[in-house]
C-alpha positions as CSV (number, residue, x, y, z in Angstrom):
1,M,-0.2,-47.6,-3.1
2,S,-0.1,-46.6,0.5
3,E,3.0,-46.0,2.4
4,T,4.2,-49.0,4.4
5,N,5.3,-49.1,8.0
6,G,8.7,-50.1,9.2
7,E,12.2,-48.7,9.3
8,D,14.1,-47.9,6.2
9,N,16.8,-50.4,5.4
10,G,19.0,-47.9,3.6
11,N,17.9,-48.9,0.1
12,G,14.8,-46.7,-0.2
13,N,12.6,-49.6,1.0
14,G,10.7,-49.8,4.2
15,G,11.7,-52.4,6.7
16,N,9.1,-54.7,5.3
17,G,10.6,-54.5,1.8
18,V,7.9,-52.3,0.2
19,S,9.3,-49.2,-1.7
20,T,8.2,-45.6,-0.9
21,P,6.7,-43.8,-3.9
22,V,8.8,-40.9,-5.3
23,F,7.1,-38.2,-7.4
24,D,9.4,-35.1,-6.9
25,Q,12.6,-35.9,-8.8
26,G,13.7,-35.3,-12.4
27,V,15.5,-32.7,-14.5
28,V,13.6,-29.4,-14.3
29,R,14.1,-25.7,-14.8
30,G,14.8,-23.6,-11.7
31,T,11.7,-22.8,-9.6
32,N,12.3,-19.0,-9.7
33,I,13.9,-18.0,-13.0
34,L,14.1,-14.3,-12.1
35,A,15.8,-15.0,-8.7
36,V,18.8,-17.0,-9.7
37,P,21.2,-17.5,-6.7
38,D,24.5,-15.5,-6.9
39,G,23.5,-14.1,-10.3
40,Q,24.2,-17.5,-12.0
41,Q,22.1,-18.6,-14.9
42,D,20.9,-22.1,-15.8
43,V,24.0,-23.9,-17.2
44,L,21.9,-25.9,-19.7
45,V,19.4,-23.2,-20.7
46,P,21.3,-19.9,-21.1
47,E,19.3,-16.7,-20.9
48,P,19.5,-14.8,-24.2
49,L,20.3,-11.0,-24.2
50,A,18.0,-8.9,-26.4
51,T,20.0,-6.8,-28.9
52,A,17.4,-4.1,-29.0
53,I,17.6,-1.4,-26.4
54,I,14.3,0.0,-25.1
55,Q,14.5,3.7,-25.3
56,E,12.8,6.9,-26.5
57,V,13.4,8.2,-30.0
58,P,16.1,10.9,-29.9
59,K,14.5,14.4,-30.0
60,Q,15.3,17.1,-32.5
61,S,16.2,20.7,-32.2
62,A,13.3,23.1,-32.6
63,A,15.5,26.1,-33.2
64,L,17.4,24.4,-36.1
65,S,14.1,23.5,-37.7
66,L,12.4,26.9,-37.3
67,C,15.1,29.5,-37.7
68,R,16.5,30.7,-40.9
69,R,19.8,28.9,-41.7
70,T,22.6,30.3,-43.7
71,A,26.1,28.9,-44.5
72,L,29.1,30.8,-43.2
73,S,32.7,30.7,-44.6
74,T,34.4,32.5,-41.8
75,K,34.2,32.7,-38.0
76,T,32.4,36.1,-38.2
77,A,29.9,37.5,-40.7
78,R,28.0,40.8,-40.9
79,M,24.5,41.0,-42.4
80,P,23.0,44.4,-43.3
81,V,19.7,45.2,-41.7
82,L,17.4,48.0,-42.8
83,D,17.2,50.6,-40.0
84,V,15.8,53.8,-41.5
85,L,13.1,54.0,-44.2
86,P,12.8,56.9,-46.6
87,V,9.9,59.4,-46.2
88,A,7.9,61.0,-49.0
89,Y,6.5,64.5,-48.8
90,W,3.8,66.5,-50.6
91,V,5.1,69.3,-52.8
92,G,3.4,72.6,-52.0
93,G,2.2,74.2,-55.3
94,D,3.8,74.4,-58.7
95,T,7.0,76.0,-57.4
96,G,7.3,74.1,-54.1
97,L,10.6,72.6,-53.1
98,K,11.0,68.9,-53.1
99,Q,12.4,67.6,-49.8
100,T,15.1,65.0,-49.3
101,S,15.0,61.8,-47.4
102,T,17.4,58.9,-46.6
103,Q,17.6,55.2,-46.1
104,E,20.0,53.6,-43.7
105,W,21.2,50.1,-42.7
106,K,22.9,48.6,-39.7
107,G,25.0,45.5,-39.4
108,V,24.0,42.3,-37.5
109,V,27.1,40.4,-36.6
110,L,27.2,36.6,-36.5
111,V,29.9,35.1,-34.4
112,V,30.6,31.4,-34.7
113,E,30.9,29.3,-31.5
114,E,31.8,25.7,-31.2
115,L,30.1,22.9,-29.2
116,A,31.5,19.5,-28.7
117,C,31.2,16.2,-26.9
118,I,33.6,13.2,-26.4
119,I,32.6,9.7,-25.4
120,P,35.4,7.2,-24.7
121,I,34.8,3.5,-24.5
122,P,37.4,0.7,-23.7
123,Q,38.1,-1.4,-26.7
124,A,37.5,-4.6,-24.8
125,Y,34.0,-3.4,-23.9
126,L,33.3,-2.6,-27.5
127,D,34.4,-6.1,-28.5
128,D,32.2,-7.8,-25.9
129,A,29.1,-5.7,-26.3
130,S,26.1,-7.4,-27.9
131,V,24.8,-4.2,-29.5
132,P,26.5,-1.8,-31.8
133,L,27.4,0.9,-29.3
134,W,28.5,3.7,-31.7
135,T,25.2,3.3,-33.6
136,E,23.3,3.8,-30.3
137,I,25.5,6.6,-29.0
138,Q,25.7,8.8,-32.1
139,P,22.0,9.9,-32.2
140,R,22.1,10.7,-28.5
141,M,25.1,13.0,-29.0
142,T,23.1,14.8,-31.8
143,E,20.2,15.1,-29.3
144,A,22.4,16.6,-26.7
145,A,23.7,19.2,-29.2
146,G,20.1,20.1,-30.1
147,Q,19.1,20.5,-26.5
148,L,22.1,22.8,-25.8
149,I,21.3,24.9,-28.9
150,D,17.6,25.3,-28.0
151,A,18.3,26.2,-24.4
152,A,20.7,28.9,-25.5
153,I,18.7,30.4,-28.4
154,L,15.3,30.2,-26.8
155,F,16.0,30.9,-23.1
156,G,19.6,32.1,-23.1
157,V,20.8,29.3,-20.8
158,N,24.5,28.9,-21.0
159,K,24.5,31.1,-24.1
160,P,27.9,32.1,-25.5
161,A,28.8,35.6,-24.5
162,T,29.3,36.6,-28.2
163,W,25.7,35.8,-29.1
164,P,22.9,38.4,-28.7
165,Q,19.9,38.2,-26.5
166,A,17.9,34.9,-26.6
167,I,14.4,34.9,-28.2
168,I,12.2,34.6,-25.1
169,P,14.1,37.1,-22.9
170,G,14.4,39.4,-25.8
171,A,10.6,39.3,-26.5
172,I,9.8,40.0,-22.8
173,A,12.3,42.9,-22.6
174,A,10.8,44.4,-25.8
175,G,7.3,44.3,-24.2
176,N,6.1,41.7,-26.7
177,D,4.5,39.4,-24.2
178,V,1.0,38.4,-23.0
179,T,0.7,36.9,-19.5
180,A,-0.9,33.5,-19.6
181,G,-4.5,33.7,-18.4
182,T,-5.1,37.3,-19.5
183,G,-7.8,36.2,-21.9
184,S,-10.8,34.0,-21.2
185,D,-8.9,31.0,-22.5
186,F,-5.5,30.2,-24.0
187,G,-6.8,30.8,-27.5
188,V,-7.6,34.4,-26.6
189,D,-4.1,34.8,-25.3
190,V,-2.6,33.5,-28.6
191,A,-4.9,35.9,-30.6
192,S,-3.9,38.8,-28.4
193,L,-0.2,38.0,-29.0
194,G,-0.8,37.8,-32.8
195,E,-2.5,41.2,-32.7
196,M,0.3,42.7,-30.7
197,M,2.9,41.4,-33.1
198,A,0.9,42.8,-36.1
199,Y,1.3,46.3,-34.6
200,T,5.0,45.9,-34.5
201,G,5.0,45.2,-38.2
202,Y,6.4,41.7,-37.9
203,T,4.5,38.7,-39.3
204,V,3.9,35.7,-37.1
205,N,4.7,32.7,-39.3
206,G,5.2,30.0,-36.7
207,F,5.2,29.0,-33.0
208,A,7.3,27.0,-30.5
209,G,5.7,25.7,-27.4
210,K,6.2,23.8,-24.2
211,P,5.9,20.0,-24.2
212,G,2.3,18.8,-24.1
213,L,0.9,22.2,-25.3
214,N,-0.8,20.4,-28.2
215,W,-2.7,18.1,-25.8
216,M,-3.7,20.9,-23.6
217,L,-5.3,22.6,-26.6
218,V,-7.0,19.4,-27.6
219,G,-8.6,19.2,-24.2
220,M,-10.2,22.7,-24.5
221,R,-13.9,22.8,-25.3
222,T,-16.6,25.3,-26.2
223,D,-19.6,25.8,-23.9
224,Q,-21.3,23.2,-26.1
225,G,-18.6,20.7,-25.5
226,I,-17.1,21.0,-29.1
227,P,-13.3,20.8,-29.4
228,I,-11.9,24.2,-30.1
229,Y,-8.7,23.0,-31.7
230,Q,-9.1,20.1,-34.2
231,S,-6.0,20.5,-36.3
232,I,-3.3,20.9,-33.7
233,N,-2.4,17.2,-33.8
234,A,-3.0,16.7,-37.5
235,D,0.7,16.2,-38.2
236,M,2.0,15.1,-34.9
237,S,2.3,11.5,-36.2
238,S,5.1,12.6,-38.6
239,S,8.6,11.2,-38.2
240,S,9.9,14.4,-36.7
241,G,7.3,14.4,-33.8
242,L,7.6,18.2,-33.7
243,S,5.1,19.7,-36.2
244,G,1.5,20.6,-35.7
245,N,-0.8,23.5,-36.7
246,L,-2.1,26.4,-34.6
247,Y,-4.3,29.0,-36.3
248,G,-3.0,27.9,-39.7
249,Y,0.7,28.3,-38.7
250,P,3.2,25.6,-37.8
251,I,3.9,24.9,-34.2
252,S,6.8,22.9,-32.8
253,M,6.7,21.3,-29.3
254,V,10.2,21.6,-27.8
255,D,10.4,18.2,-26.1
256,N,14.1,17.7,-25.9
257,G,14.3,19.0,-22.3
258,A,15.3,22.6,-23.2
259,W,11.9,24.2,-22.5
260,D,11.2,25.8,-19.2
261,P,7.4,25.5,-18.8
262,S,7.4,27.7,-15.7
263,A,8.7,30.7,-17.6
264,A,6.7,30.6,-20.9
265,A,4.1,28.6,-22.7
266,L,4.5,29.7,-26.2
267,V,6.7,31.9,-28.4
268,G,5.7,33.1,-31.9
269,G,7.1,35.5,-34.4
270,D,8.9,35.8,-37.7
271,W,11.3,32.9,-37.6
272,S,13.1,34.1,-40.8
273,K,14.5,36.9,-38.6
274,A,16.2,34.4,-36.2
275,I,19.3,33.5,-38.1
276,I,21.6,30.5,-37.4
277,G,24.8,30.6,-39.3
278,M,26.3,27.2,-40.0
279,R,30.1,27.2,-40.2
280,Q,30.4,23.4,-39.7
281,D,27.5,21.1,-39.4
282,I,27.6,18.3,-36.9
283,T,30.5,15.9,-37.5
284,F,31.8,12.7,-35.8
285,K,35.3,11.3,-35.7
286,L,36.7,8.2,-34.0
287,F,40.1,8.3,-32.2
288,T,42.2,5.3,-31.1
289,E,45.2,7.4,-30.2
290,G,45.6,10.5,-28.1
291,V,44.9,11.6,-24.6
292,I,41.9,13.2,-22.8
293,S,42.8,15.8,-20.2
294,D,41.0,18.1,-17.9
295,D,41.2,21.9,-17.8
296,T,44.3,21.7,-15.7
297,G,46.2,19.6,-18.2
298,K,46.0,16.4,-16.1
299,V,45.7,13.4,-18.4
300,I,42.5,11.5,-17.6
301,L,42.7,8.8,-20.3
302,N,45.4,7.7,-22.7
303,L,43.6,6.0,-25.6
304,M,46.7,4.1,-26.8
305,Q,48.1,3.1,-23.5
306,Q,44.7,2.1,-22.0
307,D,43.4,0.6,-25.3
308,A,40.3,2.8,-25.6
309,V,38.3,4.4,-28.5
310,A,36.7,7.8,-28.3
311,M,34.1,9.4,-30.5
312,R,34.2,13.2,-30.8
313,M,31.2,15.3,-31.9
314,V,31.8,18.8,-33.1
315,M,29.5,21.5,-34.4
316,R,30.2,25.2,-35.2
317,L,27.4,27.7,-35.5
318,A,26.4,31.3,-34.9
319,Y,23.1,32.9,-33.9
320,A,21.6,36.4,-34.3
321,V,18.3,38.1,-34.5
322,A,17.7,40.6,-37.3
323,N,15.2,43.3,-36.3
324,P,14.7,45.5,-39.4
325,V,12.6,48.6,-39.2
326,T,8.9,48.1,-40.2
327,T,6.5,50.5,-41.9
328,I,4.1,50.2,-39.1
329,D,6.6,50.9,-36.3
330,R,9.1,52.9,-38.2
331,D,10.1,55.3,-35.4
332,K,11.2,52.6,-33.0
333,H,14.9,52.3,-32.3
334,I,16.7,49.2,-33.5
335,D,17.5,48.1,-29.9
336,D,13.8,48.3,-29.0
337,R,12.5,46.3,-32.0
338,F,12.1,42.5,-31.7
339,P,10.4,40.1,-34.1
340,F,9.1,37.7,-31.5
341,G,6.4,37.6,-28.9
342,V,5.8,35.3,-26.0
343,I,3.0,34.1,-23.7
344,S,4.8,34.3,-20.4
345,G,4.1,32.5,-17.2
346,S,2.9,28.9,-16.6
347,V,-0.2,27.3,-18.0
348,G,-1.6,23.8,-17.9
349,F,0.3,20.9,-16.3
350,Q,3.5,21.8,-14.5
351,P,6.0,19.0,-13.8
352,S,7.7,18.9,-10.5
353,S,11.1,19.7,-12.1
354,A,10.8,21.8,-15.2
355,G,13.3,22.3,-17.9
356,I,17.0,21.2,-18.2
357,S,19.4,21.7,-15.3
358,G,21.0,25.1,-15.5
359,H,18.0,27.2,-16.4
360,S,19.3,29.6,-13.7
361,G,22.5,29.2,-15.6
362,Q,25.4,31.3,-16.8
363,S,23.8,33.5,-19.4
364,G,23.1,36.4,-17.0
365,Q,19.7,36.8,-18.6
366,S,16.4,36.1,-16.9
367,V,13.3,35.0,-18.8
368,Q,11.3,37.0,-16.2
369,A,12.7,40.3,-17.5
370,T,10.6,43.3,-16.9
371,P,8.9,44.3,-20.2
372,A,8.5,47.8,-21.5
373,A,5.5,50.0,-20.8
374,A,3.8,48.6,-23.9
375,R,3.1,45.5,-21.8
376,A,0.7,47.3,-19.5
377,T,-1.1,48.9,-22.4
378,S,-1.5,45.5,-24.1
379,S,-2.7,43.8,-20.9
380,S,-5.4,46.4,-20.5
381,Q,-6.5,46.0,-24.1
382,T,-6.7,42.2,-24.0
383,A,-8.3,42.1,-20.5
384,S,-11.3,44.0,-22.0
385,R,-12.0,41.1,-24.4
386,Q,-13.4,38.3,-22.3
387,T,-15.8,36.7,-24.7
388,K,-15.3,33.0,-24.8
389,P,-14.9,31.9,-28.5
390,T,-17.0,29.2,-30.0
391,S,-14.5,28.2,-32.7
392,H,-10.9,28.9,-33.6
């Protein structure tokens, strides 16, 4: 039907009485669902809210999984460490005098320190939330504790003053480090580190590395294009997301934000000599009464008066490194021995902002510590081996 001429008489009809066709009316959904005016939703078709939060799986602590753990019953504990080995002598002739020797021990002190976190939430918000908030928050509090522990134990970041030197600064200070790129490839650097540790008498039984180190190794090829490392990702699909295998030894990728890839790529050593004393494992408690104050005593939140609920996470633990004398390096002083070695410096991909905030932190230690003279000797030894391996 074609449109008629004439003036509208006010009833939707043209002046000649013929109606104008209408095709654009009816009950329809809004033309732009994602751009609702003034934030208002369709009153007849409400927009559902998904109860699942899109997020990464909380990361675990590498130190807690690698280090030796022992239970403590007090705030401080002392562990004896072998410091001097006995020496045997040949007896000269039938009437020669037999000489005496000795064996000595020194104590390693574990001092328990406490870490904690409190998250308050208004009760009204808890009641109105469409997701179980405490179920979502509790794993993240555990992740935050693990990040704090790894940063302190591995790098010395914000480390309690009562704890000894962290693993990576301690390894560099002892001269147990290989600069990344010394060998013809990263595998040669790892092998040089293992050889260096063998001459200290300590056994390398595991590694911890920067995030993505496993993928960097997967990308390495021989001259014939054959992957050098084929087992590094064998176990990376496990629930922990940490484990892998390097030269037959377990390796953990520290992917909780505690690792500083600009300072080191890998640390290896005898993890049974790094001791974490657990006085109180991680615990959670809900509070509906009490006050939260700052360090000046000013009350920030009154849970009862302001109708809020707070979850408190507490953990108490100690850390120490036992460095017993070894038969290979028996003359070295206890302060100069260290059961870990590190590949220092950056290697592979470097993010624009590496590590957690505070890596220049309050520990007073630097992961760029100048090593002992043994470092120069090791560098000259490893630099002479430049043959590219065909398999590892």
